[in-house]
A tleap script that builds the chain and sets N, CA, C and O, in Angstrom:
source leaprc.protein.ff14SB
mol = sequence {
  NMET ARG TYR LEU ILE ALA LEU TRP LEU ALA
  PRO LEU VAL LEU PHE TRP GLY TRP PHE GLY
  LEU SER PHE TYR ASP VAL ASN PHE GLY TYR
  VAL LEU LEU THR ARG GLN ALA HIE ASP LEU
  ILE PHE GLN LEU TYR GLY GLU VAL LEU GLY
  ILE ASP PRO ALA ILE ILE PRO MET MET ILE
  VAL LYS ALA CYS ILE PHE ASP GLY LEU ILE
  VAL LEU ALA ILE VAL ALA PHE ARG ARG ARG
  ARG THR ILE ALA ALA TRP VAL ARG ALA GLN
  ARG ALA ARG TYR LEU GLY THR ALA SER SER
  PRO ARG CMET
}
set mol.1.N position { -81.785 39.201 -65.327 }
set mol.1.CA position { -83.158 38.760 -64.564 }
set mol.1.C position { -83.682 37.595 -64.543 }
set mol.1.O position { -84.221 37.038 -63.587 }
set mol.2.N position { -83.594 37.373 -65.157 }
set mol.2.CA position { -83.957 35.200 -65.702 }
set mol.2.C position { -83.206 34.711 -64.677 }
set mol.2.O position { -83.935 34.055 -63.935 }
set mol.3.N position { -81.902 34.738 -64.243 }
set mol.3.CA position { -81.165 34.284 -63.377 }
set mol.3.C position { -81.749 33.955 -61.954 }
set mol.3.O position { -81.821 32.866 -61.383 }
set mol.4.N position { -82.313 35.736 -61.369 }
set mol.4.CA position { -82.547 36.120 -60.026 }
set mol.4.C position { -83.925 34.986 -60.063 }
set mol.4.O position { -84.188 34.236 -59.123 }
set mol.5.N position { -84.865 35.065 -61.604 }
set mol.5.CA position { -85.947 34.261 -61.414 }
set mol.5.C position { -85.909 32.878 -60.734 }
set mol.5.O position { -86.636 32.447 -59.839 }
set mol.6.N position { -84.567 32.107 -61.577 }
set mol.6.CA position { -84.765 30.456 -61.569 }
set mol.6.C position { -84.017 30.462 -60.320 }
set mol.6.O position { -84.316 29.496 -59.619 }
set mol.7.N position { -83.066 31.302 -59.769 }
set mol.7.CA position { -81.835 31.334 -58.692 }
set mol.7.C position { -83.300 30.761 -57.665 }
set mol.7.O position { -83.243 29.708 -57.030 }
set mol.8.N position { -84.373 31.543 -57.667 }
set mol.8.CA position { -85.596 31.376 -56.725 }
set mol.8.C position { -86.441 31.082 -57.276 }
set mol.8.O position { -87.283 31.797 -56.733 }
set mol.9.N position { -86.994 30.505 -58.053 }
set mol.9.CA position { -87.793 29.324 -58.727 }
set mol.9.C position { -86.995 27.943 -58.357 }
set mol.9.O position { -87.061 26.924 -57.669 }
set mol.10.N position { -86.772 28.139 -58.624 }
set mol.10.CA position { -85.945 26.221 -58.301 }
set mol.10.C position { -85.982 25.542 -56.681 }
set mol.10.O position { -86.443 24.484 -56.252 }
set mol.11.N position { -85.209 26.779 -55.970 }
set mol.11.CA position { -85.611 25.765 -54.652 }
set mol.11.C position { -87.146 25.546 -54.272 }
set mol.11.O position { -87.504 24.432 -53.890 }
set mol.12.N position { -88.101 26.649 -54.379 }
set mol.12.CA position { -89.590 26.534 -54.257 }
set mol.12.C position { -90.177 25.381 -55.335 }
set mol.12.O position { -91.256 24.857 -55.057 }
set mol.13.N position { -89.519 25.008 -56.486 }
set mol.13.CA position { -90.096 24.009 -57.099 }
set mol.13.C position { -89.328 22.829 -55.962 }
set mol.13.O position { -90.159 22.443 -55.140 }
set mol.14.N position { -88.351 22.388 -55.823 }
set mol.14.CA position { -87.823 21.271 -55.050 }
set mol.14.C position { -88.949 21.156 -53.665 }
set mol.14.O position { -89.388 20.117 -53.170 }
set mol.15.N position { -89.224 22.531 -53.263 }
set mol.15.CA position { -89.599 21.883 -51.422 }
set mol.15.C position { -90.843 21.453 -52.166 }
set mol.15.O position { -91.381 20.365 -51.966 }
set mol.16.N position { -91.383 22.571 -53.245 }
set mol.16.CA position { -92.834 22.355 -52.776 }
set mol.16.C position { -93.058 20.710 -53.515 }
set mol.16.O position { -93.880 19.884 -53.119 }
set mol.17.N position { -92.157 20.538 -54.595 }
set mol.17.CA position { -92.365 19.121 -55.018 }
set mol.17.C position { -92.366 18.001 -53.884 }
set mol.17.O position { -93.326 17.239 -53.770 }
set mol.18.N position { -91.437 17.942 -53.187 }
set mol.18.CA position { -91.276 16.870 -51.876 }
set mol.18.C position { -92.494 16.928 -51.045 }
set mol.18.O position { -93.135 15.971 -50.610 }
set mol.19.N position { -92.797 18.605 -50.832 }
set mol.19.CA position { -93.586 18.465 -50.050 }
set mol.19.C position { -94.705 17.684 -50.342 }
set mol.19.O position { -95.058 16.936 -49.431 }
set mol.20.N position { -95.413 17.660 -51.465 }
set mol.20.CA position { -96.459 17.533 -52.127 }
set mol.20.C position { -96.345 16.061 -52.262 }
set mol.20.O position { -97.326 15.428 -51.870 }
set mol.21.N position { -95.347 15.390 -52.738 }
set mol.21.CA position { -95.380 14.141 -52.690 }
set mol.21.C position { -95.165 13.385 -51.375 }
set mol.21.O position { -95.803 12.340 -51.249 }
set mol.22.N position { -94.389 13.750 -50.417 }
set mol.22.CA position { -94.160 13.429 -49.082 }
set mol.22.C position { -95.349 13.176 -48.300 }
set mol.22.O position { -95.366 12.320 -47.415 }
set mol.23.N position { -96.585 14.068 -48.673 }
set mol.23.CA position { -97.723 14.502 -47.813 }
set mol.23.C position { -98.355 13.129 -48.220 }
set mol.23.O position { -98.519 12.154 -47.486 }
set mol.24.N position { -98.708 13.270 -49.680 }
set mol.24.CA position { -99.569 12.194 -50.092 }
set mol.24.C position { -98.710 11.031 -50.312 }
set mol.24.O position { -99.080 10.377 -51.286 }
set mol.25.N position { -97.687 10.571 -49.718 }
set mol.25.CA position { -97.206 9.689 -49.916 }
set mol.25.C position { -97.117 8.857 -51.174 }
set mol.25.O position { -97.770 7.822 -51.303 }
set mol.26.N position { -96.402 9.266 -51.982 }
set mol.26.CA position { -96.115 8.965 -53.205 }
set mol.26.C position { -94.523 8.959 -53.318 }
set mol.26.O position { -93.831 9.836 -53.833 }
set mol.27.N position { -94.171 7.980 -52.825 }
set mol.27.CA position { -92.649 7.867 -52.808 }
set mol.27.C position { -91.958 7.129 -53.812 }
set mol.27.O position { -90.764 6.901 -53.618 }
set mol.28.N position { -92.393 6.803 -54.638 }
set mol.28.CA position { -91.609 5.586 -56.278 }
set mol.28.C position { -90.917 4.845 -55.455 }
set mol.28.O position { -90.076 4.207 -56.090 }
set mol.29.N position { -90.879 4.606 -54.182 }
set mol.29.CA position { -89.524 3.822 -53.595 }
set mol.29.C position { -89.036 4.383 -52.856 }
set mol.29.O position { -89.123 3.797 -51.777 }
set mol.30.N position { -88.437 5.408 -52.782 }
set mol.30.CA position { -87.475 6.161 -52.108 }
set mol.30.C position { -88.049 6.624 -50.352 }
set mol.30.O position { -89.132 7.003 -49.905 }
set mol.31.N position { -87.252 6.466 -49.988 }
set mol.31.CA position { -87.654 6.725 -47.879 }
set mol.31.C position { -88.012 8.574 -48.695 }
set mol.31.O position { -89.081 9.076 -49.041 }
set mol.32.N position { -86.909 9.002 -48.733 }
set mol.32.CA position { -87.102 10.396 -48.203 }
set mol.32.C position { -88.923 11.648 -48.746 }
set mol.32.O position { -89.377 12.773 -48.536 }
set mol.33.N position { -89.237 10.467 -49.434 }
set mol.33.CA position { -90.861 10.670 -49.765 }
set mol.33.C position { -91.527 10.133 -49.622 }
set mol.33.O position { -92.375 9.913 -50.487 }
set mol.34.N position { -91.556 9.309 -47.806 }
set mol.34.CA position { -92.460 9.187 -47.621 }
set mol.34.C position { -93.111 9.544 -46.689 }
set mol.34.O position { -92.295 10.120 -45.970 }
set mol.35.N position { -94.363 9.594 -46.070 }
set mol.35.CA position { -95.025 9.860 -45.016 }
set mol.35.C position { -94.272 10.182 -43.835 }
set mol.35.O position { -94.319 11.045 -42.959 }
set mol.36.N position { -93.614 9.259 -44.097 }
set mol.36.CA position { -93.115 8.958 -42.397 }
set mol.36.C position { -91.651 10.022 -42.153 }
set mol.36.O position { -91.313 10.689 -41.175 }
set mol.37.N position { -91.033 9.833 -43.449 }
set mol.37.CA position { -89.925 11.285 -43.530 }
set mol.37.C position { -90.559 12.439 -43.438 }
set mol.37.O position { -90.118 13.249 -42.623 }
set mol.38.N position { -91.642 12.763 -44.178 }
set mol.38.CA position { -91.980 14.055 -43.800 }
set mol.38.C position { -92.420 13.602 -42.362 }
set mol.38.O position { -91.532 13.821 -41.538 }
set mol.39.N position { -93.490 13.061 -41.871 }
set mol.39.CA position { -93.697 14.144 -40.338 }
set mol.39.C position { -92.075 13.748 -39.375 }
set mol.39.O position { -91.852 14.342 -38.320 }
set mol.40.N position { -91.318 12.949 -39.799 }
set mol.40.CA position { -90.413 13.135 -39.209 }
set mol.40.C position { -88.982 14.162 -39.051 }
set mol.40.O position { -88.044 14.274 -38.262 }
set mol.41.N position { -89.427 14.770 -40.231 }
set mol.41.CA position { -88.915 16.466 -40.868 }
set mol.41.C position { -89.664 17.299 -40.356 }
set mol.41.O position { -89.039 18.162 -39.739 }
set mol.42.N position { -90.573 17.395 -40.348 }
set mol.42.CA position { -91.429 18.447 -39.535 }
set mol.42.C position { -91.553 18.665 -37.725 }
set mol.42.O position { -91.726 19.597 -36.940 }
set mol.43.N position { -91.358 17.279 -37.677 }
set mol.43.CA position { -91.277 17.261 -36.158 }
set mol.43.C position { -89.768 17.808 -35.840 }
set mol.43.O position { -89.482 18.523 -34.880 }
set mol.44.N position { -88.948 17.377 -36.738 }
set mol.44.CA position { -87.198 17.594 -35.793 }
set mol.44.C position { -87.124 19.350 -36.366 }
set mol.44.O position { -86.115 19.906 -35.931 }
set mol.45.N position { -87.896 20.134 -37.125 }
set mol.45.CA position { -88.097 21.082 -37.474 }
set mol.45.C position { -89.081 22.078 -36.239 }
set mol.45.O position { -88.982 23.279 -35.990 }
set mol.46.N position { -89.828 21.243 -35.757 }
set mol.46.CA position { -90.698 21.947 -34.642 }
set mol.46.C position { -90.098 21.843 -33.406 }
set mol.46.O position { -90.451 22.580 -32.485 }
set mol.47.N position { -88.927 20.723 -33.232 }
set mol.47.CA position { -88.621 20.957 -31.874 }
set mol.47.C position { -87.132 22.287 -32.110 }
set mol.47.O position { -86.744 23.088 -31.260 }
set mol.48.N position { -86.613 22.107 -33.484 }
set mol.48.CA position { -85.492 22.508 -33.210 }
set mol.48.C position { -86.182 24.446 -32.926 }
set mol.48.O position { -85.474 25.215 -32.276 }
set mol.49.N position { -87.335 24.858 -33.416 }
set mol.49.CA position { -87.627 26.109 -33.681 }
set mol.49.C position { -88.884 26.244 -32.062 }
set mol.49.O position { -89.353 27.314 -31.673 }
set mol.50.N position { -89.155 24.900 -31.424 }
set mol.50.CA position { -89.668 25.328 -30.675 }
set mol.50.C position { -91.229 25.642 -30.957 }
set mol.50.O position { -91.784 26.559 -30.351 }
set mol.51.N position { -91.812 24.964 -31.762 }
set mol.51.CA position { -93.251 25.221 -32.546 }
set mol.51.C position { -93.957 23.953 -32.470 }
set mol.51.O position { -93.475 22.846 -32.228 }
set mol.52.N position { -95.570 24.369 -32.790 }
set mol.52.CA position { -96.185 23.525 -33.410 }
set mol.52.C position { -95.619 22.915 -35.036 }
set mol.52.O position { -95.324 23.589 -36.023 }
set mol.53.N position { -95.603 21.342 -34.862 }
set mol.53.CA position { -94.993 21.214 -36.453 }
set mol.53.C position { -96.369 21.167 -37.314 }
set mol.53.O position { -96.361 21.221 -38.544 }
set mol.54.N position { -97.245 21.087 -36.738 }
set mol.54.CA position { -98.259 21.485 -37.814 }
set mol.54.C position { -98.712 23.224 -38.464 }
set mol.54.O position { -99.447 23.659 -39.351 }
set mol.55.N position { -98.062 23.634 -37.736 }
set mol.55.CA position { -98.314 25.351 -38.363 }
set mol.55.C position { -96.507 25.632 -39.252 }
set mol.55.O position { -96.051 26.675 -39.720 }
set mol.56.N position { -96.042 24.594 -39.202 }
set mol.56.CA position { -94.646 24.813 -40.163 }
set mol.56.C position { -95.336 25.261 -41.535 }
set mol.56.O position { -95.162 26.398 -41.973 }
set mol.57.N position { -96.050 24.406 -42.131 }
set mol.57.CA position { -96.093 24.660 -43.466 }
set mol.57.C position { -96.743 26.088 -43.987 }
set mol.57.O position { -96.312 26.814 -44.884 }
set mol.58.N position { -97.749 26.247 -43.270 }
set mol.58.CA position { -98.572 27.496 -43.152 }
set mol.58.C position { -97.590 28.817 -42.970 }
set mol.58.O position { -97.951 29.956 -43.267 }
set mol.59.N position { -96.564 28.549 -42.546 }
set mol.59.CA position { -95.301 29.594 -42.284 }
set mol.59.C position { -94.182 29.516 -43.419 }
set mol.59.O position { -93.258 30.323 -43.513 }
set mol.60.N position { -94.422 28.291 -44.376 }
set mol.60.CA position { -93.664 28.345 -45.354 }
set mol.60.C position { -94.118 29.182 -46.636 }
set mol.60.O position { -93.587 29.937 -47.451 }
set mol.61.N position { -95.415 28.632 -46.373 }
set mol.61.CA position { -96.188 29.564 -47.619 }
set mol.61.C position { -96.187 30.971 -47.466 }
set mol.61.O position { -95.784 31.757 -48.323 }
set mol.62.N position { -96.733 31.332 -46.148 }
set mol.62.CA position { -96.525 33.037 -46.040 }
set mol.62.C position { -94.970 34.059 -46.533 }
set mol.62.O position { -94.798 35.148 -47.082 }
set mol.63.N position { -93.909 32.784 -45.869 }
set mol.63.CA position { -92.630 33.296 -46.442 }
set mol.63.C position { -92.502 33.039 -48.132 }
set mol.63.O position { -91.766 33.941 -48.533 }
set mol.64.N position { -92.859 32.298 -49.128 }
set mol.64.CA position { -92.858 32.130 -50.051 }
set mol.64.C position { -93.751 33.280 -50.560 }
set mol.64.O position { -93.507 33.740 -51.675 }
set mol.65.N position { -94.681 33.737 -49.890 }
set mol.65.CA position { -95.484 34.189 -50.600 }
set mol.65.C position { -94.618 36.288 -50.291 }
set mol.65.O position { -94.216 37.089 -51.135 }
set mol.66.N position { -94.656 36.348 -49.453 }
set mol.66.CA position { -93.457 37.606 -48.998 }
set mol.66.C position { -92.102 37.373 -50.127 }
set mol.66.O position { -91.495 38.309 -50.647 }
set mol.67.N position { -91.852 36.140 -50.320 }
set mol.67.CA position { -90.578 36.560 -51.127 }
set mol.67.C position { -90.780 36.797 -52.355 }
set mol.67.O position { -90.094 37.519 -53.078 }
set mol.68.N position { -91.877 36.105 -52.681 }
set mol.68.CA position { -92.982 36.245 -54.159 }
set mol.68.C position { -92.870 38.109 -54.451 }
set mol.68.O position { -92.149 38.806 -55.164 }
set mol.69.N position { -94.005 38.394 -53.474 }
set mol.69.CA position { -93.854 39.591 -53.421 }
set mol.69.C position { -92.622 40.539 -53.805 }
set mol.69.O position { -92.483 41.263 -54.791 }
set mol.70.N position { -91.955 40.357 -52.951 }
set mol.70.CA position { -90.150 40.963 -53.149 }
set mol.70.C position { -89.603 40.510 -54.558 }
set mol.70.O position { -88.751 41.218 -55.094 }
set mol.71.N position { -89.925 39.685 -55.009 }
set mol.71.CA position { -89.366 39.393 -56.153 }
set mol.71.C position { -89.721 40.262 -57.733 }
set mol.71.O position { -89.081 40.884 -58.581 }
set mol.72.N position { -91.324 39.795 -57.452 }
set mol.72.CA position { -92.486 40.801 -58.034 }
set mol.72.C position { -91.806 42.534 -58.139 }
set mol.72.O position { -91.635 43.213 -59.152 }
set mol.73.N position { -91.525 42.885 -56.676 }
set mol.73.CA position { -90.910 44.305 -56.944 }
set mol.73.C position { -89.883 44.708 -58.020 }
set mol.73.O position { -89.694 45.659 -58.778 }
set mol.74.N position { -89.271 43.443 -57.701 }
set mol.74.CA position { -87.908 44.024 -57.797 }
set mol.74.C position { -87.885 43.977 -59.662 }
set mol.74.O position { -87.059 44.338 -60.500 }
set mol.75.N position { -89.206 43.356 -59.728 }
set mol.75.CA position { -89.506 42.901 -61.578 }
set mol.75.C position { -89.580 44.107 -62.122 }
set mol.75.O position { -88.971 44.635 -63.053 }
set mol.76.N position { -90.905 44.674 -60.984 }
set mol.76.CA position { -91.388 45.716 -61.499 }
set mol.76.C position { -90.848 47.002 -61.524 }
set mol.76.O position { -91.346 47.861 -62.251 }
set mol.77.N position { -89.720 47.272 -60.688 }
set mol.77.CA position { -88.876 47.975 -60.707 }
set mol.77.C position { -88.320 48.134 -61.577 }
set mol.77.O position { -88.403 49.329 -61.860 }
set mol.78.N position { -87.580 47.482 -62.440 }
set mol.78.CA position { -86.828 47.100 -63.431 }
set mol.78.C position { -87.313 47.464 -65.103 }
set mol.78.O position { -86.681 47.940 -66.046 }
set mol.79.N position { -89.069 46.883 -64.923 }
set mol.79.CA position { -89.538 47.489 -65.856 }
set mol.79.C position { -90.506 48.459 -65.905 }
set mol.79.O position { -91.561 48.312 -66.521 }
set mol.80.N position { -90.225 49.377 -65.330 }
set mol.80.CA position { -91.812 50.300 -64.619 }
set mol.80.C position { -91.723 51.341 -65.847 }
set mol.80.O position { -92.735 52.021 -66.016 }
set mol.81.N position { -90.665 51.547 -66.708 }
set mol.81.CA position { -90.829 52.119 -67.737 }
set mol.81.C position { -91.998 51.743 -69.115 }
set mol.81.O position { -92.670 52.470 -69.847 }
set mol.82.N position { -91.886 50.766 -69.045 }
set mol.82.CA position { -92.414 49.630 -70.103 }
set mol.82.C position { -94.050 49.433 -69.211 }
set mol.82.O position { -94.960 49.141 -69.986 }
set mol.83.N position { -94.473 49.565 -67.714 }
set mol.83.CA position { -95.121 48.817 -67.227 }
set mol.83.C position { -96.194 50.518 -67.001 }
set mol.83.O position { -97.421 50.423 -67.011 }
set mol.84.N position { -95.784 51.361 -66.891 }
set mol.84.CA position { -95.999 53.046 -67.324 }
set mol.84.C position { -96.573 53.320 -68.753 }
set mol.84.O position { -97.638 53.897 -68.970 }
set mol.85.N position { -95.383 52.632 -70.061 }
set mol.85.CA position { -96.201 53.250 -70.963 }
set mol.85.C position { -97.282 52.477 -71.688 }
set mol.85.O position { -97.745 52.848 -72.767 }
set mol.86.N position { -97.855 50.825 -70.716 }
set mol.86.CA position { -98.722 49.875 -71.097 }
set mol.86.C position { -99.806 50.513 -70.052 }
set mol.86.O position { -100.907 50.001 -70.254 }
set mol.87.N position { -99.828 51.434 -69.043 }
set mol.87.CA position { -100.883 51.715 -68.511 }
set mol.87.C position { -101.411 53.076 -68.980 }
set mol.87.O position { -102.543 53.412 -68.635 }
set mol.88.N position { -100.558 53.989 -69.851 }
set mol.88.CA position { -101.216 55.156 -70.197 }
set mol.88.C position { -101.589 54.380 -71.508 }
set mol.88.O position { -102.539 54.944 -72.049 }
set mol.89.N position { -101.194 53.359 -72.150 }
set mol.89.CA position { -102.020 52.813 -73.345 }
set mol.89.C position { -103.235 52.492 -73.013 }
set mol.89.O position { -104.216 53.172 -73.314 }
set mol.90.N position { -103.273 51.372 -72.331 }
set mol.90.CA position { -104.490 51.265 -71.812 }
set mol.90.C position { -105.491 51.937 -71.366 }
set mol.90.O position { -106.613 51.612 -71.754 }
set mol.91.N position { -105.334 53.043 -70.439 }
set mol.91.CA position { -106.055 54.106 -69.846 }
set mol.91.C position { -106.444 54.573 -71.433 }
set mol.91.O position { -107.568 54.190 -71.756 }
set mol.92.N position { -105.573 55.478 -72.681 }
set mol.92.CA position { -106.055 55.894 -73.884 }
set mol.92.C position { -106.972 55.083 -74.317 }
set mol.92.O position { -107.956 55.786 -74.547 }
set mol.93.N position { -107.225 53.890 -74.581 }
set mol.93.CA position { -107.864 52.648 -74.617 }
set mol.93.C position { -109.151 52.932 -74.189 }
set mol.93.O position { -109.982 53.401 -74.967 }
set mol.94.N position { -109.407 52.682 -72.981 }
set mol.94.CA position { -110.593 52.669 -72.245 }
set mol.94.C position { -111.401 53.771 -72.269 }
set mol.94.O position { -112.598 53.788 -72.555 }
set mol.95.N position { -110.532 54.915 -71.883 }
set mol.95.CA position { -111.152 56.348 -71.632 }
set mol.95.C position { -111.167 56.693 -73.391 }
set mol.95.O position { -111.322 57.892 -73.624 }
set mol.96.N position { -111.105 56.304 -73.930 }
set mol.96.CA position { -110.864 56.985 -75.552 }
set mol.96.C position { -110.499 58.254 -76.404 }
set mol.96.O position { -110.891 58.722 -77.473 }
set mol.97.N position { -109.200 58.737 -75.070 }
set mol.97.CA position { -108.781 59.910 -75.114 }
set mol.97.C position { -107.336 59.466 -75.127 }
set mol.97.O position { -107.030 58.359 -74.686 }
set mol.98.N position { -106.329 60.405 -75.681 }
set mol.98.CA position { -104.804 59.903 -76.177 }
set mol.98.C position { -104.010 60.518 -74.894 }
set mol.98.O position { -103.898 61.734 -74.739 }
set mol.99.N position { -103.666 59.905 -74.315 }
set mol.99.CA position { -103.122 60.926 -73.035 }
set mol.99.C position { -101.749 61.364 -73.879 }
set mol.99.O position { -101.207 60.910 -74.887 }
set mol.100.N position { -101.479 62.370 -73.055 }
set mol.100.CA position { -100.433 63.085 -73.422 }
set mol.100.C position { -98.523 62.879 -72.095 }
set mol.100.O position { -98.407 63.276 -70.936 }
set mol.101.N position { -97.875 62.438 -72.620 }
set mol.101.CA position { -97.028 61.877 -71.883 }
set mol.101.C position { -96.482 62.410 -71.236 }
set mol.101.O position { -95.960 63.362 -71.818 }
set mol.102.N position { -96.203 62.359 -70.031 }
set mol.102.CA position { -95.776 63.217 -68.696 }
set mol.102.C position { -94.405 63.076 -68.174 }
set mol.102.O position { -94.038 62.162 -67.435 }
set mol.103.N position { -93.771 63.914 -68.550 }
set mol.103.CA position { -91.990 63.544 -68.334 }
set mol.103.C position { -91.846 64.769 -68.407 }
set mol.103.O position { -90.722 65.264 -68.324 }
savepdb mol mol.pdb
quit
């Protein structure tokens, strides 16, 4: 499970790190991190996709949120017994009654 999350999270960290640095032109002397490179790359993506380059970042945000929900669903499915036990314990704590296991 750790490898799945690491393989999902690493490209996101790299992309959003590049995006943030290039958007604000914090380039540390690297051409790829300049605002001109940022605009050129998104202009190229816009031409390839046939859409306005200004909407591409929001499309990427939506895709990242959707992917995150899929990964969260996979993790929740794999840990469903632990989550169900935690929910039962919280319910018993807040309602003041001991819940009997339903299996």
